C-alpha positions in Angstrom: 103.6 114.1 161.0 104.3 112.3 158.1 101.3 110.3 156.5 101.6 106.5 157.1 103.3 104.6 153.6 100.5 103.2 151.8 100.7 99.0 151.9 102.6 97.6 148.9 101.0 94.4 147.2 102.5 91.7 144.8 100.5 92.8 141.8 101.8 91.6 138.2 100.5 92.4 134.9 100.5 95.1 131.8 98.6 98.0 132.0 98.1 99.4 128.3 97.3 103.3 129.3 96.0 105.8 127.2 98.3 108.7 128.4 96.5 112.3 128.7 98.2 115.2 127.9 99.6 117.8 129.9 101.5 115.1 132.3 104.9 113.4 131.9 105.4 109.6 131.4 106.9 109.2 135.3 103.8 111.0 136.7 101.0 109.2 135.1 103.4 106.0 136.1 103.5 106.9 139.8 99.9 107.9 139.7 99.1 104.2 138.3 101.7 102.5 141.1 99.6 104.4 143.7 96.4 103.4 142.4 97.4 99.7 142.3 99.5 99.8 145.4 102.0 97.9 143.1 105.4 97.2 144.8 107.3 97.7 141.4 106.2 99.3 138.4 107.8 101.0 134.9 106.9 102.5 132.0 108.1 101.1 128.5 108.8 104.4 126.5 108.5 108.1 127.2 105.8 110.4 125.9 106.1 114.1 125.9 103.8 116.1 128.5 102.0 117.2 125.1 101.9 113.7 123.6 98.9 111.2 124.4 98.1 107.6 123.4 99.7 103.9 123.9 102.1 103.9 127.0 102.3 100.2 128.3 103.0 100.4 132.3 104.3 96.9 133.8 103.7 96.1 137.1 105.3 93.6 139.6 107.4 90.9 138.0 106.4 92.4 134.6 109.0 95.1 134.9 111.7 92.2 134.0 110.4 92.4 130.3 110.0 95.8 129.9 112.9 96.3 127.7 111.5 94.1 125.3 108.7 96.5 125.1 111.5 99.4 124.7 112.6 98.0 121.6 109.3 97.5 120.1 108.0 99.7 117.0 105.9 102.2 117.4 103.0 103.9 115.4 102.3 107.8 115.7 99.6 110.2 114.4 100.7 113.8 114.6 99.5 117.6 113.3 102.3 119.9 112.6 102.5 123.2 111.6 104.3 124.7 109.0 106.1 128.2 108.5 107.2 128.3 112.3 110.4 127.0 114.4 110.1 126.9 118.1 112.3 126.5 120.9 111.3 122.9 121.4 110.1 121.8 118.0 106.8 121.3 119.4 103.7 123.6 120.5 105.0 123.7 124.3 107.9 126.0 123.0 108.3 129.3 122.4 108.2 130.4 118.6 111.5 131.6 117.6 111.5 132.0 113.6 108.7 132.4 110.8 108.8 131.9 107.4 106.5 132.0 104.6 104.9 128.3 104.0 105.3 127.5 100.2 102.5 126.7 97.7 102.2 123.1 98.4 100.3 120.2 96.8 99.9 116.7 98.1 102.4 115.6 95.6 104.9 118.2 96.5 104.8 117.1 99.9 104.6 113.4 99.1 107.9 113.9 97.3 110.0 115.6 100.4 108.7 112.9 102.6 110.1 110.5 100.6 113.2 111.4 101.7 112.6 110.6 105.1 111.1 107.2 104.4 113.2 103.9 105.2 116.9 104.1 107.4 117.3 107.8 108.6 119.9 109.2 110.9 118.9 111.6 113.4 120.0 114.1 115.8 118.4 113.9 118.9 116.7 117.2 120.5 118.2 118.8 123.4 114.7 118.4 124.6 114.8 114.5 124.7 114.9 112.4 127.6 118.4 111.1 126.4 121.3 111.4 129.3 124.2 113.2 129.1 126.7 112.7 132.3 123.6 111.1 134.2 121.3 114.0 133.2 118.2 114.1 131.1 119.3 116.5 127.7 115.9 118.2 128.4 117.2 119.6 132.0 120.2 120.7 130.5 118.2 122.4 128.0 116.0 124.5 130.4 119.2 125.8 131.9 120.3 127.1 128.4 122.7 124.2 128.0 123.5 122.7 124.6 125.7 119.7 124.1 126.9 117.8 120.8 124.7 115.2 119.8 125.7 112.3 117.6 123.4 111.5 114.9 121.6 108.0 115.2 120.2 105.7 112.8 116.6 105.1 112.9 114.2 103.2 110.2 110.6 105.1 109.1 108.8 102.0 108.2 105.9 104.2 106.3 105.0 107.8 106.4 101.6 108.6 105.4 100.6 112.3 104.2 96.7 111.8 106.0 95.8 115.7 105.8 97.3 118.8 103.6 95.6 122.0 104.8 98.7 124.6 104.9 99.9 125.6 107.1 99.1 122.3 108.4 99.5 118.8 107.8 98.7 115.1 109.7 100.7 112.3 109.5 100.6 108.8 110.2 103.9 107.4 111.0 105.3 103.6 111.7 109.0 103.7 113.0 111.7 102.0 115.0 112.4 102.6 118.4 114.3 105.4 119.2 112.6 107.7 116.6 111.7 111.4 117.2 108.7 112.5 115.6 109.5 116.1 116.8 113.0 115.9 115.0 111.4 114.1 112.2 108.8 117.0 111.9 111.3 119.5 112.2 113.5 118.1 109.5 110.6 118.0 107.0 110.0 121.8 107.8 113.7 122.3 106.6 113.4 120.2 103.8 110.5 122.5 102.7 112.5 125.2 103.6 109.7 126.8 105.9 110.7 125.2 109.1 107.7 123.3 111.1 106.7 122.1 114.3 104.8 119.4 116.2 101.0 120.7 117.4 99.7 117.4 118.4 101.0 114.0 119.0 99.2 110.7 119.8 100.7 107.3 119.8 98.6 104.7 118.1 100.3 101.5 118.7 103.6 100.2 120.7 104.7 96.8 119.5 101.7 94.7 119.3 99.8 96.8 121.8 97.3 99.7 120.0 94.7 102.0 121.5 91.7 99.4 121.4 93.6 97.9 124.3 94.2 101.2 126.4 92.5 102.4 129.6 92.0 105.8 130.1 92.7 107.5 133.8 88.9 108.3 133.9 88.4 104.6 133.8 90.8 103.8 136.3 89.5 106.4 138.7 85.8 105.1 138.3 86.9 101.5 139.0 89.1 102.5 141.7 86.3 102.5 144.4 85.3 98.8 143.6 88.4 97.7 144.9 91.5 96.0 143.3 89.2 92.9 141.8 88.0 96.0 139.4 91.6 97.4 138.8 93.1 94.3 137.8 90.3 93.5 135.2 92.4 95.9 133.3 95.5 93.8 133.6 96.8 91.7 130.6 99.3 88.8 131.5 102.8 89.8 132.1 103.7 87.8 128.9 101.5 89.6 126.7 104.2 91.9 125.1 106.2 88.8 124.2 104.3 86.9 122.2 106.7 87.1 119.0 109.0 84.8 120.9 108.8 81.2 120.8 106.7 79.4 123.6 107.4 76.0 125.1 105.2 74.2 128.0 107.3 72.0 130.7 106.1 69.4 132.9 106.1 70.0 136.4 109.4 68.1 137.2 111.0 69.7 134.3 109.7 73.5 135.6 111.0 72.7 139.5 114.4 72.3 138.1 114.4 75.1 135.8 113.0 77.2 138.6 116.3 76.2 140.5 118.7 77.4 137.8 119.2 74.1 136.0 118.8 73.7 132.6 116.8 71.3 131.2 115.5 69.4 128.1 112.3 70.6 126.1 110.5 69.8 122.8 109.8 72.4 120.4 113.0 74.6 121.0 114.2 77.1 118.2 117.1 75.9 116.3 118.8 79.2 115.9 119.0 79.6 119.7 117.4 82.8 121.4 114.6 83.8 123.8 111.8 81.5 124.8 108.3 81.9 126.4 108.4 79.4 129.1 105.0 77.7 130.6 104.6 75.1 133.2 101.5 72.8 131.4 98.6 72.0 134.0 97.9 68.2 133.5 94.8 68.4 134.6 93.8 71.0 131.7 93.9 73.8 133.2 95.5 77.3 132.2 99.6 76.7 131.7 101.2 79.1 134.3 104.0 81.4 132.8 107.3 80.9 134.3 109.2 83.4 132.8 112.2 83.6 130.0 114.4 81.1 129.0 117.1 80.9 126.5 118.5 77.8 124.5 121.9 77.1 125.4 125.0 75.8 123.7 124.0 72.5 124.4 120.8 72.9 122.8 118.8 72.8 126.5 116.3 75.3 128.2 118.3 77.6 130.5 116.5 79.8 133.1 117.0 83.7 131.9 114.4 85.7 133.7 111.7 83.8 135.7 109.0 85.1 137.8 108.9 85.0 141.7 106.5 82.9 143.2 104.2 84.4 145.7 106.0 82.6 148.2 109.3 83.7 147.1 108.0 87.5 147.8 106.6 86.5 151.2 103.0 86.7 149.8 
């Protein structure tokens, strides 16, 4: 007899998780979704099982804005091992080549690193989550299948050498979305002539979120017996990852028409258009209610783009 399905609830918000090592991003996402009994959940950028650190998880209506977090810049700290190449470009793979590590001073490595700062091209690893004909590349790689991949432009905003203790080094990398640190480390190793792979990887920040805001799996497990009030205290508002966007507040009347699909007039709209965070102000002086995203239309009006469903609309 199958176990009864656990009831779901309409919980909304962002959980900034400090992902542990040894699990996939999807495995920890499902674990969080189960703890919160959320009706919907999604993460905003995979981390390898070996990697730890900032993994924003969207619950409920917050999933409507996950693509904005996917587009965000990231910051990583990585420890790399020079002189060895592995099948996966990280410590989880088998060593397939060993070469002597040249005598290196920090100035020598800095010279090489300089060639990877700014706009560069990367060929995604076969062990990435990119898909080919609907299948993740890492699934094909595990079957021994290799397919052609096109180089993609990425930006390395900063690349800081923190430690050099050959054959190991540590780097802090600030980069654009879609940057593969394993590829970066492997390419640095090739530029040095000795090869390299990632030993450890920790994401320090994703967009505006940092480790200071992150909650561990252990903290969630400890809070769970106290109920949803304790768990929900870890959540940030759904709009928290969108604070780079302009904000407007509408009257109750204007909010009503916007919720029903009508463009409305609003003060403070950006002249160059684009997305806008929309709130309904509380005339009694309370906290404004987040309605969702709007966009400035060709007539200079605020049109609905991605609005939150109310509890009534969700049957709550």
